[in-house]
TITIKE-491325 format. One record per residue (C-alpha): residue in three letters; x, y, z. Coordinates in steps of 0.1 Angstrom, whole numbers, plus 2048, in hexadecimal, padded with zeros to 3 digits. Example, Ala and Ser with C-alpha at 12.3 -4.5 7.8 and 13.67 -1.06 7.14 Angstrom:
Ala87B7D384E;Ser8897F5847;
This chain:
Met800800800;Lys81D818807;Tyr8288157E3;Val80581B7D5;Ser80083A7EB;Thr8238487E4;Tyr81F8427BE;Leu7FD8547BF;Met80B8727D3;Leu8288757BA;Val80F87579D;Met7F988E7AE;Gly8198A37B3;Gly81F8A478D;Asn835886786;Asp82087476C;Ser83585476E;Pro84885078F;Ser86683878D;Ala8728207A7;Ala88C83A7B1;Asp8718557B5;Val85C83F7CB;Thr87A8337DF;Ala8878577E5;Ala8658637F0;Leu861846809;Glu884848816;Lys88086D81D;Val866865837;Gly879847845;Val86682B835;Asp87980B82A;Val875800806;Asp8757DD7FA;Ala8827DF7D6;Ala8717BF7CB;Asp84F7CA7D7;Leu8537EC7C8;Lys85E7DD7A7;Arg8407C67A7;Phe8287E37AD;Leu8387F8792;Ala8367DC779;Gly8117DA780;Val80B7FE778;Glu82480275C;Gly81580E73C;Lys7F281174B;Asp7DD83074E;Leu7D9839773;Ala7B584576E;Glu7AC82375E;Ile7BC81077B;Met7A8825794;Ala787820781;Ala78D7FA77F;Gly7947FA7A5;Lys77580E7AC;Glu7607F5798;Lys76F7D87AC;Leu7687E97CD;Ala7447EF7C4;Lys73F7C97C2;Phe7487C67E7;Gly7277D47F1;Gly7207E980F;Gly70B7EC82D;Gly7117E3851;Gly71B7C185D;Gly7077AD875;Gly70C7B189A;Gly7277A08AC;Gly7207868C7;Cys7207968E9;Gly7267BA8F0;Phe73D7C490C;Ala71F7CA923;Ala7127A791D;Leu734797923;Lys7387AB943;His7157A094E;Cys71F77B947;Trp73F77F95A;Leu730790978;Tyr70F77C97B;Gly71475D968;Gln6F6764952;Pro6F676C92D;Gln6E578C924;Asn6D978F900;Cys6F777A8F6;Arg6E875F8DF;Gly7007458EC;Ala7217568E6;Cys72975890B;Ser70D74391A;Thr723725923;Arg72B732946;Ala73A750957;Val75F755958;Ala76B75397C;
């Protein structure tokens, strides 16, 4: 992710095609280590591609993930505390109903 974000910042700063040396220099200025093999792999993936097209394709893929909230977790903290203190599950649906922790 650090290579992607640095690459994008360099493009936004006016460098239309940042090189490995550009990305490395930017990251090292702020004390971030660079793995040359990982950076090379990333740059090979974006080489010769239009950044706007890459972003649009990524946006389409993200849209397939869907949205909305997830279901509730098992017990909330209050229910767990109640189980621990009194040995009785409270609105827990079995997640902590085995027995109280002593």
